[in-house]
C-alpha positions, 0 to 999 in steps of 0.5 A: 987654658986661654988661647992667644987670639987674632981679633979681626975687623968688624963690619963684613956685613957692610960689604957691597952687594957687588962683592956679595954677588961673587959669593952668592951669584944666585942670591937674587933668585931668593927674592921671589917665592917658589910656592907650589914648585917641586924640587928638581933635585933630591934634598940632602940636608935640613935644620929646624927652629921654632919662632914662637908661632911657627916651626921653620926648616932650612934645607938644601938639595943636591944642586945647592938650592936653598929652601925655606919651609914653615908650618904654623903651630897646631897645623899640618900644612908645610909652606915652601919658599926658594931662598937662593939658587945654586951652590949652597950647603949645610944651612943652620937656622934660628929665630932672632925675635924679629926675623928668621936667620939662616947661615950657610956657605957657598960652593966657593966657601963664602959664609953668607946669611939670609934673613926674613922678617916675620911680616916679610915675603922676601929675603935679604942676603949678607956676605959675612966672611970670605974664605980665610984662609980656606973655604968656610964649612958647616956653620952653626948659628944661635941667638941669645935671649937678648937678641945677639946672633952668634955663628961658629964656622971653620975653615982650613986651620981656623975655628972662628966665631962671628957675633952681631950685637942685639939690633946691630948690623955689623959682625965681629969676627974672632979666631977661636982656635987654630987647628984642623976641626970638624963641624962645630956647634954653638949656643949661648947661656946666661951665667947668673954668677957673672951676670953675663952671657956666655958663648959656648962652642963644641967641636972635635979635632983629631978625635978629641972633643973640645969645648970653648967658651967666652964672655960674649963679645970679649973675644977671649975664648977659653979652651977645655978638653972634654974627652980624648980618644980612648977605648971608646974610640975617637970623637966625632960630630959634637953638639952643645946645648945649655939649660939654666944650670948645665952645659950639655955636650953630645958626641958620637964615637968611632966605636959606635956609641953616643956619649953625653958630657955635662958641666955646671955653668960656671963650674969645671970638670965634665961628667961623662955618660953613655947615651947609647952603646948599641945600634951605631955607629952614629953620625953627628948627634944633635942636642937640645933642652926642653925648658920646664915641661908642664910646670915640671922638670926640664929635659935634655934631648938628643937625636941621631941617625946611625949608618944604617939609616935608623933615626933615634932619640934619647931623653933624660931629666936635666941635672938628674944624673939618671940614665938616658931613655931611648926611643926609635923615631923612625926605622930604616927600610927599603924605602927609608934611610934617614940622615942628617937630623936636626932637633928643636923644641917648641912650646909644647913639643920636641920636633925633629927634621931629617932627610930620607936619602932614598927619595931625597925627601925632607921629613919632620916628626913631632912629639908633644911633651910627656907623650909617645909615639912620634908623629911623622909628616912629609915636608917636601918631596925631592 
């Protein structure tokens, strides 16, 4: 079903720095490194990405300070930098091919990005969009293989997308759908049959799991219902990833399960699987695709933390239709309650970040392909 869209003006990125200061009054604080300084406040959210050489994490603390951490592949030393002080939350991070890109929101509901080139030490900030009509919340960012950047974010009554063409400096803003939504997840994939890139978004609304797709840059978003509330409960916290052949969505249910849904790229109809029926309820499972592993098959991977604070992981060979294999990444305990995990894939490993909410620490785990167990590192102490 195709939605009637509101095509909004491009060019929010070209707004003046004076207006940016309204959205991000402390952005200039991010122009200096904070290496060696300890966080004053506990961390509360983190996300992870891979640049091709470094694992990179964006995290916020309870004061709203935005931090950046990076570690060179094959090392165990995490470096820390303050990006901006005060009022930021729910960052999402990606690598554009030339720069690290962080999308986040301010306390006032402005959607803001921070970018840092690979050889730079300072960050540049851009106001992408002002509240419209309400505050923006929980953005998700992805980068296409040709370098286009896409963000999904929701505000009161609107799910919106923002696209920057490869090498561009302005943003095209589209209304994907009207309604009341939870946090969204976005990715891109190349459809060989159409010789075009697709933008893919999944999001839950009223307990229904929805999926939207467009031929990138057209603004013509198409809607599909992936799953409706039923005996499994209502759906929450969806995440989308894609291999070269399949789109994969994961979501948790209010009855405590984690489910996965797959559909051939360019096809129709979703195939549902139960990833886990025990150990929940879980919050916002996150999915990724490994690409071919050691010249063999590729894998779909999911991580999620349950309400008790145990961090779990599941994997399955992409497109196999087999059952999901469970692993415990980290158990909860008197000193550890894990929450808000993020997942990424490097050239050799699956990597996960999460917050240990007991002390407010940023944590990291890695697992080289075809190995077990997980290797844990402390990224930063809250």
